[in-house]
C-alpha positions as CSV (number, residue, x, y, z in Angstrom):
1,M,-12.3,90.7,-26.0
2,K,-10.5,93.3,-28.0
3,V,-11.1,97.0,-27.9
4,D,-9.8,99.1,-30.8
5,V,-9.7,102.8,-30.2
6,R,-8.8,105.0,-33.1
7,F,-8.6,108.8,-33.4
8,E,-8.9,110.7,-36.7
9,N,-6.8,113.7,-35.6
10,G,-4.9,115.2,-32.8
11,F,-7.8,117.2,-31.4
12,E,-9.8,114.0,-30.8
13,K,-6.8,112.5,-28.9
14,A,-6.4,115.6,-26.8
15,F,-10.1,115.7,-26.1
16,A,-10.1,112.0,-25.0
17,V,-7.1,112.6,-22.7
18,G,-8.8,115.7,-21.3
19,V,-12.0,113.7,-20.6
20,V,-10.0,111.0,-18.8
21,L,-8.1,113.5,-16.7
22,V,-11.3,115.3,-15.7
23,A,-12.9,111.9,-14.8
24,L,-9.9,111.1,-12.6
25,A,-10.0,114.5,-10.9
26,V,-13.7,114.0,-10.1
27,V,-13.1,110.6,-8.6
28,F,-10.2,112.0,-6.5
29,L,-12.3,114.9,-5.4
30,V,-15.3,112.7,-4.4
31,G,-12.9,110.4,-2.5
32,Y,-11.4,113.3,-0.7
33,L,-14.7,114.7,0.3
34,I,-16.2,111.4,1.6
35,S,-13.1,110.1,3.4
36,P,-12.9,110.5,7.2
37,G,-10.7,113.2,8.5
38,A,-8.6,110.7,10.5
39,A,-7.4,109.1,7.3
40,Y,-5.2,112.2,6.9
41,A,-3.3,111.7,10.1
42,E,-0.8,114.3,11.3
43,W,2.6,113.0,12.3
44,D,3.6,113.1,15.9
45,S,7.2,114.3,16.0
46,S,7.8,112.9,19.5
47,S,7.8,109.4,18.2
48,G,10.6,107.9,16.2
49,F,8.1,105.9,14.1
50,G,5.9,108.9,13.3
51,D,2.9,107.5,15.2
52,S,-0.2,109.7,15.2
53,Y,-2.6,110.4,18.0
54,Y,-5.3,110.1,15.4
55,L,-4.2,106.6,14.6
56,R,-4.0,105.7,18.3
57,G,-7.5,107.1,18.8
58,I,-8.8,104.9,15.9
59,A,-7.0,101.9,17.4
60,D,-8.7,102.6,20.8
61,N,-12.1,102.9,19.1
62,I,-11.5,99.6,17.4
63,D,-10.6,98.0,20.7
64,D,-13.7,99.3,22.3
65,V,-15.9,98.0,19.4
66,S,-14.1,94.7,19.5
67,D,-14.8,94.4,23.3
68,E,-18.5,95.3,22.8
69,L,-18.8,92.8,19.9
70,S,-17.2,90.1,22.0
71,E,-19.7,90.8,24.8
72,I,-22.6,90.6,22.4
73,S,-21.3,87.4,21.0
74,G,-21.0,85.9,24.5
75,T,-24.6,87.0,25.3
76,L,-25.9,85.5,22.1
77,S,-24.0,82.2,22.8
78,N,-25.6,82.1,26.3
79,I,-29.0,82.7,24.8
80,E,-28.4,80.0,22.2
81,R,-27.3,77.5,24.8
82,S,-30.4,78.1,27.0
83,M,-32.8,77.5,24.1
84,P,-34.3,74.0,23.9
């Protein structure tokens, strides 16, 4: 597939570039608004690697969810084994 884009004058080129820039700005703004606040972690200066307490909190939450899912999986396995 080949796409051929031609502009008749400089105004059309500038307008097309402007439309693309506005579209990119809208996509960035929407992404910024719907992203979780923890995605923009603050650096912890006490650590040499720049660990963030936000990232540690997220990791703790992932561990908790993982433990709960493991427990649910074990319960479902027990139910499955007890079925005829």
